[in-house]
N, C-alpha and C positions, 0 to 999 in steps of 0.2 A: 723480650727479657724473660718472660715466663718459661719458655722452653730452655733458656740458658741455665736456669736454676736446677735443671735435671742432672747436671754434672755433680752436684753436691748431694751428700747423703743427709739424712735428718739431723744427725749430730753436728755436722758442719754448719748447718743453717740456724741452729738454735741460738747461738751467741749473737749473730748479726740481727736476727729477728727480735731478740730481747732488747738490743740497743735501739732499734727502730721504734719498738713499742714504748720504751722509756722516754725517748726524745719526743715522740708524738704526744705523750701526756704532758710534757713540759712546753710544747710549742706555743701554747697560748700565753704563757707567762715569760717565756724565754725565747726571743726571736732567733737566737743562734742555734736553737734545736733543729730548725729546718735545714740549716747548713750541714749539721751533723747527719741528719737523715739522708740528705742528698749525697754526702760523702760516703756513707755506708752503702747506699745503693750503687753508687759508682764503683766502689771497690768490689762489691759482689759481681757486678757486671764484668769488670776487667778480669777478675779471677776466673770467672766462667769462660771467658774467651781464651784465656791462657790454658785452662785445663782441657778445653775441647780442641785445641790446636795440635794437630799431629806434629807440626814442626817444632813447637815448643816442648811437647812431650819427649820428642827425640833428643832435643838439646838438653833437657833436664835429666834424662836417663843416661846420657853418654858419660862414661867414666873418663875423667881427665886426670892425668898425673899432676897433682898439685904439689907445688914446692913452697914450703914455709919460708917466709922472709926472716932474715936475721937482723938483729940490731946493728946499726953502724958502730964502728969503734968509738968509744967515748972521747979519746984524745982529739980526733979530727973534729968532732962536733963542738967540743969545748973551745978549741983554738979558733974555729970559725966564729963562734959567738963572741969570744973575747976580742977578736980582731974587729968585728962589726961594732962593738961597744965603743971602741976608741976612735972610730971614724966619724 
């Protein structure tokens, strides 16, 4: 895990470290704090894997032509709902 943190810069680590420190202080009085610590560490680890993966880096950097979805016509949706209400 220690080596995997090298993919982050100092600024990127400051927030999760602050969360872990806060939850560690609360751990004695709030048992759920340990779950939050575990979740934060897990997220850091998974993010590090994603950032260090050449395949994922390629996938995220690929430019894809995105097409915005449009709203369906209101009359079709309203008729369908009205029909369902009477059944």
